Structure formats: structure tokens, C-alpha cells
C-alpha positions as MATLAB code, in Angstrom:
seq = 'MDVDPAVEALIPYPREVVASYAGGPGNAPQWYADIVSVHWQTPPPVAVGSRMEFEARFLGRRR';
ca = [
     -28.337  -10.393   -6.479;
     -24.642  -11.960   -6.024;
     -21.725  -10.047   -6.146;
     -18.242  -11.414   -6.931;
     -15.502   -9.122   -6.053;
     -12.535  -11.528   -7.027;
     -10.024   -9.859   -9.239;
      -6.839  -11.588  -10.804;
      -4.058  -10.184  -12.582;
      -0.689  -11.831  -13.782;
       1.990   -9.693  -12.814;
       5.081  -10.362  -15.185;
       7.764   -9.981  -12.502;
       9.301  -12.362  -10.028;
       7.666  -12.978   -6.504;
      10.425  -11.273   -4.848;
      10.256   -8.127   -6.747;
       6.494   -7.712   -6.457;
       6.668   -8.565   -2.590;
       9.354   -6.048   -2.041;
       7.559   -3.477   -3.986;
       3.977   -4.323   -2.176;
       5.695   -4.561    1.069;
       7.260   -1.069    0.908;
       5.148    1.361    2.673;
       6.271    4.223    0.547;
       4.884    2.541   -2.436;
       1.188    2.096   -0.915;
      -0.127    5.756   -2.598;
       0.738    4.141   -6.144;
      -0.946    0.855   -5.762;
      -3.677    1.263   -2.996;
      -6.535    3.619   -4.302;
      -7.273    4.915   -0.814;
      -4.026    5.650    0.626;
      -2.935    9.523   -0.331;
       0.239    9.767    1.279;
       2.813    7.977    3.731;
       4.894   10.064    6.463;
       7.507    8.294    7.643;
       8.163    8.880   11.568;
      11.454    7.212   11.910;
      13.867    7.029    8.738;
      13.231    4.135    6.340;
      13.465    1.368    5.589;
      11.077   -0.706    7.473;
      12.614   -2.403   10.420;
      11.526   -3.584   13.699;
      10.029   -0.426   15.437;
       9.651    1.872   12.539;
       6.792    4.343   12.668;
       4.790    5.867    9.970;
       1.262    7.339    9.357;
      -0.656    6.654    6.246;
      -3.132    9.492    5.433;
      -6.503    7.810    3.473;
      -9.321    9.411    1.724;
     -12.690    7.435    2.091;
     -15.834    8.476    1.224;
     -14.632   11.665    0.498;
     -12.795   12.132    3.726;
      -9.139   12.498    4.629;
      -8.280    9.912    7.549;
];
């Protein structure tokens, strides 16, 4: 049995807007199913040296 995990979607926004949203760690819980929360250890926005911690749920466990 073959499995094809490919997914395709048309997002009706300019690439710059999508990249900015998807690249913002604070937005991860809204679009990434396993990420529960983001805890900033340095003030946002992302810059060289920024630190954050992602809390994820996988197979019923928080990591």
C-alpha cells in the first residue's frame, strides 16, 4: 500500500505576507498542529541571538 503525504493549497496572499507570518515563531501555535505554545526568553521580534522555547504535544505527551 503506497501513501502519498503531499498536500497542496493556494494561499491568496503575497509571498512576503505568508513568509512573514510563517516565519514568526509567535504564530507557530496557529498553523503548526503539534506546537502548543511559544515562550520567549528574549524580547521579540526575532533577531540574531533571540531565544525561545516551543512547547509541543506529540503522541499525547507535552514536550
